[in-house]
PLY file of the C-alpha trace (Angstrom):
ply
format ascii 1.0
element vertex 310
property float x
property float y
property float z
element edge 309
property int vertex1
property int vertex2
end_header
13.76 -18.95 -6.25
14.05 -16.24 -9.25
11.27 -16.15 -11.65
10.79 -13.51 -14.71
7.12 -12.17 -14.28
5.20 -10.18 -17.19
2.43 -7.75 -17.00
0.79 -5.09 -19.59
2.01 -1.39 -19.13
-0.30 0.76 -20.96
0.96 4.49 -21.82
-1.32 7.20 -22.76
-0.31 10.20 -25.07
-0.21 13.07 -23.39
2.34 15.55 -22.06
0.66 16.16 -17.92
2.14 13.87 -15.10
1.10 11.11 -14.76
-0.06 9.08 -12.11
0.26 5.28 -11.85
-2.27 2.77 -11.51
-1.99 -0.67 -10.71
-5.08 -2.94 -12.41
-5.04 -6.39 -10.97
-6.43 -9.27 -13.29
-9.37 -11.52 -11.85
-8.90 -15.27 -12.26
-7.69 -16.54 -15.23
-8.05 -20.11 -15.86
-4.87 -21.98 -16.95
-6.53 -22.97 -20.11
-7.64 -19.91 -20.97
-4.13 -18.15 -20.42
-4.06 -15.87 -23.60
-6.53 -13.47 -21.54
-3.20 -12.58 -19.37
-2.72 -8.74 -19.48
0.52 -9.16 -21.59
-1.18 -11.01 -24.66
-3.71 -7.83 -24.78
-5.78 -9.72 -26.31
-9.37 -8.55 -27.19
-11.13 -10.98 -24.67
-9.02 -9.60 -21.84
-10.11 -7.41 -19.34
-7.18 -4.81 -20.02
-7.83 -4.69 -23.86
-11.66 -3.51 -22.95
-11.88 -1.66 -19.12
-8.19 -0.86 -18.24
-7.56 0.53 -21.95
-10.38 3.48 -21.38
-8.71 4.00 -17.72
-5.25 4.49 -19.47
-6.94 6.78 -21.82
-8.30 8.90 -19.42
-4.50 10.21 -18.08
-3.13 7.32 -16.07
0.11 4.97 -16.87
-1.26 1.44 -15.89
0.34 -1.09 -14.85
-1.45 -4.63 -15.09
0.97 -7.74 -13.87
0.01 -10.73 -15.35
1.12 -12.60 -11.87
3.17 -15.61 -11.53
1.60 -18.51 -13.82
1.09 -16.56 -16.80
2.96 -14.36 -19.64
6.56 -14.99 -19.18
6.14 -17.20 -16.37
3.44 -19.78 -17.52
5.51 -22.93 -17.06
5.04 -22.38 -13.50
1.74 -23.23 -11.76
-0.07 -20.36 -10.76
-0.64 -19.58 -7.02
-4.08 -18.96 -7.22
-5.81 -16.59 -4.50
-2.13 -16.62 -2.68
-1.63 -13.21 -0.72
2.02 -13.05 -1.07
3.10 -13.97 -4.65
0.20 -12.02 -5.77
1.14 -8.66 -3.55
4.74 -9.05 -4.64
4.22 -9.80 -8.03
2.36 -6.69 -8.83
5.02 -4.42 -6.72
7.45 -5.64 -8.73
5.45 -4.75 -11.84
5.15 -1.37 -10.00
8.72 -1.20 -9.92
9.38 -2.03 -13.61
6.74 0.65 -14.62
8.43 3.44 -12.67
11.75 2.28 -14.45
9.90 2.49 -17.71
8.60 5.81 -17.19
12.53 6.80 -16.14
14.07 5.39 -19.27
11.21 7.05 -21.57
11.40 10.34 -19.77
7.93 9.79 -18.79
6.65 12.20 -15.93
5.00 10.65 -12.78
3.23 12.74 -10.34
3.34 10.88 -7.45
0.13 9.72 -6.95
-0.63 5.95 -7.23
-4.01 4.38 -7.62
-5.20 0.78 -6.91
-7.82 -1.37 -8.58
-8.95 -4.98 -9.29
-11.97 -7.47 -9.10
-12.20 -10.88 -8.07
-8.79 -12.42 -7.48
-8.19 -9.09 -9.05
-9.69 -7.69 -5.71
-7.91 -9.89 -2.97
-4.63 -9.11 -4.79
-5.44 -5.28 -4.69
-5.90 -5.35 -1.58
-3.21 -8.02 -0.44
-0.75 -5.01 -2.63
-2.31 -2.07 -0.59
-0.83 -3.53 2.51
2.30 -4.68 1.55
2.52 -1.02 0.07
1.76 0.82 3.38
3.51 -1.97 5.73
6.76 -2.98 3.69
7.22 -0.47 0.78
5.93 2.89 1.99
9.27 4.75 1.34
8.83 3.39 -2.67
5.25 4.20 -3.16
2.12 5.86 -1.35
-0.91 4.58 -1.87
-3.32 7.14 -3.04
-6.58 5.51 -3.05
-7.71 1.74 -3.54
-10.83 0.06 -4.80
-10.80 -3.56 -4.62
-13.85 -5.32 -5.75
-15.32 -8.94 -4.87
-12.38 -10.10 -3.13
-12.16 -13.13 -0.51
-10.59 -11.57 1.84
-11.28 -13.42 4.87
-10.47 -16.92 3.56
-10.88 -18.42 7.37
-14.28 -17.54 7.28
-14.68 -18.27 3.76
-13.23 -22.24 4.35
-15.56 -22.63 6.93
-18.67 -21.13 5.08
-17.92 -23.59 1.94
-17.34 -26.88 4.15
-20.45 -26.21 6.61
-22.92 -25.24 3.13
-25.79 -27.64 2.92
-26.31 -25.86 -0.41
-25.21 -26.62 -3.99
-22.16 -24.27 -4.64
-21.76 -23.30 -8.01
-18.06 -22.88 -7.87
-16.36 -25.83 -6.18
-14.19 -26.40 -8.81
-12.38 -22.58 -8.17
-12.21 -23.72 -4.53
-10.67 -26.88 -4.93
-7.66 -24.84 -7.15
-7.38 -22.86 -4.10
-6.87 -25.63 -1.57
-4.73 -27.37 -4.01
-2.13 -24.09 -4.21
-2.01 -23.68 -0.12
-1.27 -27.42 -0.12
1.38 -27.22 -2.62
2.64 -23.65 -1.51
2.79 -24.09 2.07
4.78 -27.38 1.47
1.69 -29.17 2.98
1.72 -31.74 0.35
-1.00 -34.09 1.38
-2.19 -36.58 -1.08
-5.63 -35.61 -2.54
-7.64 -38.29 -1.02
-7.37 -36.64 2.35
-9.26 -33.93 0.88
-11.58 -35.44 -1.69
-13.79 -38.49 -2.16
-13.82 -41.11 -4.51
-13.97 -41.04 -7.15
-13.54 -37.26 -7.27
-10.17 -37.50 -6.13
-8.80 -40.26 -8.86
-10.55 -37.25 -11.36
-8.85 -34.50 -10.08
-5.47 -36.00 -9.94
-6.11 -36.81 -13.56
-7.48 -33.59 -14.10
-7.20 -30.76 -11.21
-9.89 -28.43 -13.34
-12.10 -31.24 -13.84
-16.18 -31.52 -12.76
-16.56 -31.83 -9.04
-20.11 -32.49 -7.48
-21.87 -29.05 -6.33
-22.39 -30.22 -2.54
-19.35 -29.62 -0.44
-20.24 -32.68 1.72
-20.20 -34.76 -1.21
-16.88 -33.74 -2.45
-14.71 -33.03 0.74
-13.69 -35.82 3.41
-15.30 -35.83 6.52
-11.99 -35.88 8.29
-10.77 -32.77 6.05
-13.87 -30.82 7.12
-14.20 -31.74 10.78
-10.18 -30.34 10.83
-10.98 -27.11 9.49
-14.37 -26.34 11.08
-13.17 -27.64 14.83
-9.76 -26.04 14.24
-7.47 -28.63 14.51
-6.25 -29.21 11.32
-3.30 -27.13 11.57
-1.15 -26.89 8.92
-4.05 -26.00 6.61
-6.02 -23.57 9.18
-2.70 -21.69 9.34
-2.37 -21.18 5.61
-5.87 -20.22 5.10
-4.96 -17.70 8.19
-1.80 -16.18 6.29
-4.09 -15.38 3.30
-6.92 -13.63 5.59
-6.16 -9.89 4.73
-9.32 -8.37 5.67
-7.69 -7.38 9.44
-5.65 -4.71 9.17
-5.45 -0.77 9.71
-5.11 0.98 5.98
-4.59 4.12 5.89
-4.79 5.43 2.11
-8.44 5.90 1.19
-10.18 2.63 0.42
-13.57 1.58 -0.90
-14.29 -2.13 -0.54
-16.89 -2.73 -3.81
-19.42 -5.96 -3.33
-22.27 -7.26 -4.84
-24.78 -8.24 -1.70
-26.07 -11.09 -3.90
-22.75 -12.59 -4.94
-22.76 -16.59 -4.65
-19.10 -16.97 -5.74
-17.28 -14.97 -3.14
-19.88 -13.93 -0.48
-20.37 -10.43 0.31
-19.43 -11.33 4.10
-15.86 -10.90 2.59
-15.93 -7.23 2.20
-17.93 -6.49 4.93
-15.95 -8.21 7.70
-13.06 -6.18 6.32
-14.74 -3.03 6.79
-15.76 -3.85 10.05
-12.25 -5.52 10.99
-10.55 -2.30 9.56
-13.09 0.49 11.37
-12.31 -1.51 14.57
-8.65 -1.05 14.21
-9.17 3.26 13.87
-9.33 3.43 10.14
-10.85 6.27 9.23
-10.81 6.70 5.25
-12.40 3.05 4.44
-16.02 2.81 2.93
-18.32 -0.52 2.47
-20.02 0.25 -0.98
-22.52 -2.64 -1.43
-23.85 -3.22 -5.10
-27.37 -3.78 -4.01
-28.89 -7.24 -5.45
-25.58 -8.19 -7.92
-23.67 -11.08 -7.90
-20.31 -11.83 -9.21
-20.61 -11.06 -12.57
-23.42 -8.68 -13.00
-21.85 -6.53 -10.32
-18.66 -6.23 -12.62
-19.56 -3.34 -14.53
-21.06 -1.49 -11.88
-17.74 -1.87 -10.11
-15.44 -0.75 -13.06
-17.90 2.40 -13.20
-18.37 3.29 -9.63
-14.48 2.30 -8.73
-13.22 4.49 -11.44
-15.57 7.04 -10.01
-13.90 7.06 -6.40
-10.36 7.33 -7.35
-11.08 9.80 -9.97
-11.83 12.30 -6.98
-7.95 11.91 -6.02
-6.37 12.50 -9.59
0 1
1 2
2 3
3 4
4 5
5 6
6 7
7 8
8 9
9 10
10 11
11 12
12 13
13 14
14 15
15 16
16 17
17 18
18 19
19 20
20 21
21 22
22 23
23 24
24 25
25 26
26 27
27 28
28 29
29 30
30 31
31 32
32 33
33 34
34 35
35 36
36 37
37 38
38 39
39 40
40 41
41 42
42 43
43 44
44 45
45 46
46 47
47 48
48 49
49 50
50 51
51 52
52 53
53 54
54 55
55 56
56 57
57 58
58 59
59 60
60 61
61 62
62 63
63 64
64 65
65 66
66 67
67 68
68 69
69 70
70 71
71 72
72 73
73 74
74 75
75 76
76 77
77 78
78 79
79 80
80 81
81 82
82 83
83 84
84 85
85 86
86 87
87 88
88 89
89 90
90 91
91 92
92 93
93 94
94 95
95 96
96 97
97 98
98 99
99 100
100 101
101 102
102 103
103 104
104 105
105 106
106 107
107 108
108 109
109 110
110 111
111 112
112 113
113 114
114 115
115 116
116 117
117 118
118 119
119 120
120 121
121 122
122 123
123 124
124 125
125 126
126 127
127 128
128 129
129 130
130 131
131 132
132 133
133 134
134 135
135 136
136 137
137 138
138 139
139 140
140 141
141 142
142 143
143 144
144 145
145 146
146 147
147 148
148 149
149 150
150 151
151 152
152 153
153 154
154 155
155 156
156 157
157 158
158 159
159 160
160 161
161 162
162 163
163 164
164 165
165 166
166 167
167 168
168 169
169 170
170 171
171 172
172 173
173 174
174 175
175 176
176 177
177 178
178 179
179 180
180 181
181 182
182 183
183 184
184 185
185 186
186 187
187 188
188 189
189 190
190 191
191 192
192 193
193 194
194 195
195 196
196 197
197 198
198 199
199 200
200 201
201 202
202 203
203 204
204 205
205 206
206 207
207 208
208 209
209 210
210 211
211 212
212 213
213 214
214 215
215 216
216 217
217 218
218 219
219 220
220 221
221 222
222 223
223 224
224 225
225 226
226 227
227 228
228 229
229 230
230 231
231 232
232 233
233 234
234 235
235 236
236 237
237 238
238 239
239 240
240 241
241 242
242 243
243 244
244 245
245 246
246 247
247 248
248 249
249 250
250 251
251 252
252 253
253 254
254 255
255 256
256 257
257 258
258 259
259 260
260 261
261 262
262 263
263 264
264 265
265 266
266 267
267 268
268 269
269 270
270 271
271 272
272 273
273 274
274 275
275 276
276 277
277 278
278 279
279 280
280 281
281 282
282 283
283 284
284 285
285 286
286 287
287 288
288 289
289 290
290 291
291 292
292 293
293 294
294 295
295 296
296 297
297 298
298 299
299 300
300 301
301 302
302 303
303 304
304 305
305 306
306 307
307 308
308 309
């Protein structure tokens, strides 16, 4: 199935040859769709932080992803690595086509940035570019922030947790996406206890309890933790993007006190990549930062990191 996708392209006014920067945005709830890059609203990441990046001399490609902008009639495949990466790559292709049409000179340097879901999308894009599209774009430097790169370990962390988890409704969105995208198509009562299953049927983004053992059925939790639930375990593994060998310089930024997307996601990626012989990967902890307080520090430090290679 072909889908018409969209995004924003930010073009600096300059006569210099331009580097291309792909900026992958963070989580946008469906009811907040106007924050997608192509709307360029004042409440969006692209309006604030990313406009500044463009003004320093980058041609910025900011994909909406599937499910926003031109494709808003399609459900967003939340935290699905393959479609996030492919939508971002297609936007880069469109950016290069635009540059050729408008006679903008590109200097063949390509940078990748993004935080939260955008961090996950950034690392997925980096992997796709190096493994499948290296003849089209070479990654100059990449700086993802606070992404859920190790989905299998993240699922275990959630399902065996005895602590209150403030963001369970977001994890429900991931589960709903994988249930649909991978054709598992189980009914909600398989995953969720009542009355939550019925309430989520009526409103997939409704309130849920903050205790995983209250929300998720014992059958589902046991199947994931024991690795006997083969379809969903395979879906999580398909979105494990922490264990490969990047070639380009890569800095993994993450708040050490992140209770939304735990720090171990970046730590696991760093260790796995180093073990595979990646020599240009760095772990950049943001000490004491949570998912939200770390965002500004990430933006400043990630920009400083890629600027070394400008």
